[in-house]
N, C-alpha and C positions, 0 to 999 in steps of 0.2 A: 776134589783135588783139582788144582789148576792144570790146564792142558798146555803142554809144552809144544811150541811150534818149531819145526826144523826148517831152516832156510836152505833151499836147494843150492848146491854149489854148481855154478855154471862151468862147463868145460872151457878150457882156453881156446880162443878163436884166433886164428892166424890173421893178422892185419895185412901183412905183405906176403904174397906167396913164397913158400920156402924154396931153397935151391934144390937142384936135382939130387945131390948127395944126401941131404937131410931127408928128403922124401923117400929115397931108397932105403935109408936106415930105418925109418919109421915103418915102412912096409915090411921090411925083414923082421923087425921086432914083433909086429902083429902076426906075421906068417908063422914065426917060430913059436908063438903062443897058441897056435892051432887055429888061426882064423884066416887061413889062405883062401878058403872058398868065398868068404864074404868080400875079400879084396877083389877077387876075380869077378864076382857078381856085380860089384859096384863099378868096376872099370868097364864092364860090358854095357852098363846103362849109359855110359858116355861114348861107347863105340871103340874102346881101346882094349888091348890085351895086356899091355904093360904100362905101369905108371909112368915110366920115363918117356913114353911116347906122348904123354899129355903136356909136357913142358911147352908153354907158350899158347896152349889151347885156351879158349874162353872159359872152360870149366875147370881149369887147373887150380885156381884159388879155392873153388868150392870143394874140390877133391882134397886139397891140402887141409882145409878145415875139417872135413870128414875124417881123414886119417888121424889127425891130431886128437879128435874126440875119441876115436876108437882106442888109440894107444893110451890115452888118459884113463880110460875105463879099466884097462888090464893092469895098470900100475898101482 
């Protein structure tokens, strides 16, 4: 029997860092889905306690990409 290959679907990647309101909404979505602890842990790796504190930081775009990935996985 032929073997079917599944092509992995890549999570959307943010090309331009999102605005603060969009980031807040995405963090709330993830938090309400029961993933508050992973958000906190990720923020601490960057030295922040709140996502909104990251705006303008050099890691802001990277965090936006990460949060987009996480929200995409729960939807």
